[in-house]
Structures are given as C-alpha cells and as structure tokens.
N, C-alpha and C positions, 0 to 999 in steps of 0.2 A: 531378708529384704523388707518384710513388714509392709508398710504403706506403699512401697515401690513395687510390690509384687502384683502386677496387673492381672495375672491369671487367677491368683487367689481372690482378688477383689471382684473379678467377674463372676467367680463361683459363688461368692456371698451375695452379689447383686442379683444373680439369677434366683437364688434361694428366697430372697425377700420380695421379688418383683411380683405384684399381684397379677400382672398379665401372664405370668408363667405358673400361676397356681400356688401362691404362697400362703393361702388361707390357713392350712394346717400348722405351718411354722409359726405364724403370727399368733394364732389362737393358743398354741402351746406355750409361747413366750409369756403371754399374759396370765395363763393358768398357772404356770410355774411361779411367776412373780407374786401373784396374789396368794398362792399357797404358802410361800415362805415369808410373806409380809402382809398380814391381813389389813393393816392400816392403809396400804396402797390401794386396796379395792375401793375404799371410801372416797378416793379422789376422783373417781370416774362415775358417769351415769350408769344406770342399770343396763341399758342397751348399749353394748360395746361395739356394734357393727361399724359405726362411723369412725370411732376411735381407732379400731384395728386397721381400717382402710387408710386413714390419714397417716398412721405410723408406717404402714407398708410403702405408701407413695413417697413419704419423706425419706425413708431409708434408701429406697431405690434411687432417688435423686442424688443423695449424698454419695452413694457408691459410684454413680455415673460421673460425678464431678471428680472424685478421687481417681477413678480410672483414667480420666483425661488430664490428671495431674494439675487440677485446679483446686487449690485449697482455700483461697481467700473467701469465696462466696459460701462454701459449706461451713467454714468456721464462723463467719458472721451470722449465718442462718441458725446454727446451733447455739450461739451465744444469745441471740434474740429469743430462741425457744426456751433456754434456761431462765432468762429474765422473766419471760412471760408466764412460765409455769409456776412462778411464785404465787400467782393469784389463786391457784388450786390448793395451796398449802403444802406443796412439795418441800420436804426437808432433806438435809444432807444424808440422813440414814436411808431415805427412799432411793437415792442415787446408788448407794452401796448395794442394796438388794436388787435394784434394776440391773446393775452391771453384772452381778452374779447370774441372774436369770437369763440375760441375753447371751452371755458367753456359753452357758450350759446348753441353751436351746440350739444355738448355732452348731456347737460341737456335736450334739446328738443328731441333728438333721444332716450334717455333712460327714457323719462317721465313716462312710465307705470311702471317702476321699481324704480323710484326716491324716495329715503328716506334720512334720515339724514346721514346714513353710506355711502351710495353711493355719496352723495353730498360732504362729507368730503374727501373721497378718490379721487374723481374727482378734487376737488380744489387742493389737495396736489400734484397730478400727474402733473397737468397743471402748477402749481407753480414751481415744480421741473424742468420740461422741459424748460419753458420760463426763469426761473431764472438762470439756469446753462448756457444757451446759451447767455443770456444778460450779465451775469457777466463775462464770458470768453471773449466776444467781447469787453466789456468795459475795461478789464484789459490788452488787447493786445495793445502794443505801436508801433509795427512795421507796415510797409505799408501792405495793404491787398492784393496787387497784384504787378506784375512786368510787364512792357511793353517791347516789343522788335520789331525789324525790320527783316523781311524775307530777307536774303541775297542770298539764293540759293534754288531752287526747282528742284529736279531731279525726273523724271518719271521713276522709276525703273522697273515697269511692267505696264500692262494695268490698274491694280487696286491699285497699291502701289506707294506712293510718299515718298521721303526723303526730309524733309524740314529743313533747317538750318537757325537759327536766331542769331542776335547779340542783346543781352538784354541791356537795358539802365543801369542796375546795375546787378551784379552777383546774381544768384539765387542759394542758397545752399540747397542741398537735399542729402539724403542718397542713395547710389546705390540701385536700385530696387523700389524706390518710384515713384509715379505718381503725375501729376498736372491736374487741369482743365484749359482748354484753350478756349479763346473767340476770334473769327476771325471776320473780318469786314463784310464778306458776310452774316453772320447770327447774328445780334445783339441780346443780352440777351440770347443766347443759348451757353451753356458751354459743352465741350466734354472732357472726360478723355483721357489723353495721357501720355505715359511713356517716359521720356528722354532716348535716345539711347546711350548717353555718360555720364561719370561721371560729376559731377558739375565742372564747369570751372571758375576759378577766373577771367578770362578775360570777362566773360559774354556770351560765346558761348554756344549754346544748339542745339541739333538735335532731330528730331522726325521722326518716321516711321509711316505712316498713310495708312490704307487700306480703300478703298471706300466700304462701306457696303450697300447692297441693301435696299433701303428705308431710309438710313441714310443721312439726309439732310446736316449735318455739314461735315461729312467725304467726301461726294461726292463733296461738294463745295471746300474743301481743295485740294483734288486730282485734280479736274478739273479746278480750277480757281485761285489758289494761284500764286502770282508773286512777284519777288523781289520788296521791297519797302512797301509791306503790313505791317500793324502794328497789332501785336497780343498782347493779354493780358493773362498773366499766373497767376494762383492762387499760394498760398503757397503749399508746397508738402504734400502728404498724403501717407499712406500705410506703411506696415512693412515687405515686402518681403525682405529676407536677407539670407546670408550664414554665418553659424557659422564655422569659420576656425578651430575650435577645435572639431567640431561636427561630424567628419567623412566625407567620400566621398559623392559626390553630383550627383544626376540625374537631368537634366534640360530637359523639354519638351516644345518646342516653336512651336506654329502654326502661320504661316505668320508673321505679325507685332508684335505678342506676343513675338517675338525675342527681341524687344527693351529693356525691363528691364533686361532680362537675359544677353544680350550683355553688358549692363552697369555693371552688377555684375562681369562678366568675365573680362572686362577691368580694373575694380578696383582691381581684384586679381593679375593682372600682376605687381602691385607695390611691391609684396612680393616675396621673393626668394623661399619660401616653401609654398605649398598650398595643400589642399585635392585634390584628383583626381576628375575631373569634366567630365561627359559624357553628351553632348548636342545632343538631337534629334531635328532637325530643319525641319519642315514639311510645305508643300503647296500642292495645287491641281496638278499643272504641274511642271515639272523640271525647266522651265524658271521662275517660281515664287519664286524660292529659291534665292531671290535677293541679299543676303548679304554673299554668300558663299566665295567670294574672301577675304573679311575682316576676316571671321572666319578662312580661310586657313592661312592667314598671322599670326593671333594670335596663332593658334595651332602649326604652324611650329616653333615658338620660345618659346613655353611653353608646355613642354612634359606632364604636368598634365591635359591638355585639349584634349579631343577626341570629334569629331563632326561627327554625322551620318546624312546625308541628307535623307529626306523621301518625296516622292511625291505619291499622290493617283493614278495618271496616269503615264504611262511609256514614253509617247511621248508628244511633245509640240503641241499646237494648231497653226493654220496658222498665227495668229497675233504675235507670239513670235518674229519673225524676226524684228519687228518694235521697239524692246526694247533692251537694252544692253545685251550682252552675259554674263550669270552668272557663267559659268563653270570656276572653279579655276584650277590652275595647279595640276598635280598629287600629291597625298599625303593624301587627306581626305579619310575617309571610303567610300566604295562603296555605291552609292545611293540605298536605299531600296524602294520598291513599295508597297503601301497599306495605310490603315488608320493609323494615328499616334498611336492610342491606341493599335492596333493590333501589329504593328511593335515593339513598346516599350516593350510590355508584352511578345513578342516572345523571348526576351532575359532573362526573369525571372521576379521575383516580385520586385526586387530592394529594398527589405525590410530593407536592412542595410544602405540605403542611405538617405541623406537629399533630399527631392523631391520637386522641384519647377515646376509648370505648368503655362504657360501663353499663352493666345490666346482667341478665341471666347468662349462665355459661353458654347455652346454645346460641343465643343472640350474639354474644361477643365473638364466638368462634365463627359463626356464619358471616358476620359483618367483616371481621378481620380477613377471612379467606376471600371474600368478594373484593375487598380493597386491594389485596395483594394480587389477585387475578387481573385486576384492572391496571396494575403497575405501581401501586404504592409500595415504597420500600418497607419491609417488615420491621427494620430497626427504627423506623419513625413512629411505630404504633405502640401505644402504652395501654395496658389494662391490668387490673388487679388479678391475683391468683384465681383460677377458675374453680370455685368450690360450689357445691350444690347445697 
C-alpha cells in the first residue's frame, strides 16, 4: 500500500512527533548521518537543538498531510525546502547519505513493529521526501543566495535596530515575504527577517530587527552590526498578502512585526484606489513605537490608511532619552494603552476584514485567538509560520 497505508503513516508520524517524545529518534538520525558523511556536519551550526526541533516539526506536519491524503502542500513545501537548502551548500551526495540514515533510523526505532507493509510505507515516504527535495534543488538554475553590504545601522530603540544594505544584485520578492539571513557574527546560523521596503531594482533593502532574550543572532545584529559587514540572504518565502479586491484590511503589528506590513502598505501607495487599511502598531513602551514618523507620513498622504499606536505601558523608562524621539506630528489616532489583543478586539471582531498579524509567536497566537473568540473567521486571518 505504501503511501496509502494510513496505519503505517500514523506509526511513523508518532515516532517523529516531538510532542510524543521523538528526541531520541531525531538525535539518532543526525548522529548516524554525520557518522557516515562527515561533510554533512559542516552544513549545520554547532548547537543542533533548533535544527533537530525544526526537522521533527516539519516531518510531523508532512506525515499529518499524507495521512489526510493531501499531497499538494507537502510536495510544494518539500520542493521549496530543497531549493532553499542550496544556500547551505547541500549537494546531491548529501541527499544519498541522508536518505540512508533516515531509513536506517526509522527501521531501527520501529523494529518491534517492522513488517513488509511498514517497510514499504517507510521506503516510499523517505523516497518522496528526499526525491522531491533533491529534484527541486537540481532543477533550480538561479543562484541560491544573494550577498550584500551593510551601509547603515540605526539603533532606533534599546532593543530595535534598522539595518540597510546594498545588495550585489537586486533581490526580487513579493511584498510581505520574508528571507533567511546569515550574518558574519554567527556562521551557519540563519535567521528569518522580513524586508521593510518593497523590492528595489537598485538592490537596496532594509530590515527591522529586535533583540530577543536568548536570541544569539538577533542580539549580535542589534549590538554588533556595523557598516561594511557582509550579509547573505536566501531567496524569499511566505505568502502574506493583501487582496485588493478582497475588502478592507486589519493589520496588527507587534514591534518589528511591523516590517512586512509596512512593505505591503508602501506597495499599496502605488495605486490610486485601495481598500481601507487600519493598522494597530504595538510595543511595550511609547518610545518603542520606533516607526511612527514614517507611518504618519504615509497616512497623511493616503486617506485609506489609519494607524493606531498601542503601548502596554503609558510612560517611558529612564533609558528612553538615549534614543530618537518617536513622536510624530499631530494627525495619527490617539495612542491606546494595553495589550494589543485587548485593544484591537475592543473595537469589535473585524470579521468583515482581511486580517494580517505579525510579531512574536505569543503575540500572534494571543491576538488570533482573541479575534476568533470575538467572531472573526479563522480563514480570514493570515500570519507567517510561528517560529521562535
């Protein structure tokens, strides 16, 4: 039965599911792979915890989709994964050793239940995963990444930096998409960042980065980036978008989650007629609403845009004076105080809007849940994958 054997697929899904304790299996897979192919170890950072977790979650999702007999999205996901992995230097021989290691690890872990049916299903799943990734990578002819030079680093707040780069070649992406970024301070570690401006034919690009507690890459970017640094950017991902014929829009941005929404707003300014857009831009302190001046400038010239600033606290901390004043001229909505989810839902359920939420995983989940509880349809809500 192979890929049609749902019982076998469930058995493999449960084996790799981190919620069911797959740590030993995932660790064994990487240990076996690196032991048989030393060159594969050089593709990954020294600390493998995040990589192992990401792999386990991805495989669990693929198995769930296959169990539901939905192949289109997993194939598209795996193809994108294969294309994207070119930036690490993955070669065709790496796929060979990865396939052998994954098959061997699953067979070893499931040995008590191993029979011909499970063997066939395991072989077919691994062949699908590796085959799609390998084929997509081999078929791609464009460069796997784009390099650029930091030309400006602005400390907008204590925890937020605005970094502008000049790329060696233009990088084309749709407004709302994100890329993975590699910085010199942390070799082989890639971080997801969303461009804060639409794609520029001249090769300019801007990122807004918030230093996250425990986040080694974001902390290094905010604290150590300087003009002249060379960054490497992957090809774009993501499908966050606005349907200009799909009705009015609610946007909710927490801190630097503003970046992709800002890009979408700037792209809309190219058109004479747009749906109404209401943006709630939130931070902890008023001084951390770092881009209000830009938003004021855009809103003052585009009557379809409304911006409501939101801060959890009503007053600034003592260190606020060390950073630029973020207050715009009069004209924006009065700043509200409270949690973003509470302030947004105070206005209603926004069920008639296209809803886009960007920010930290906790803020996105909380705001999404609050909107759904108020009656907003879940299918109308967009956000990027929730990564930490």
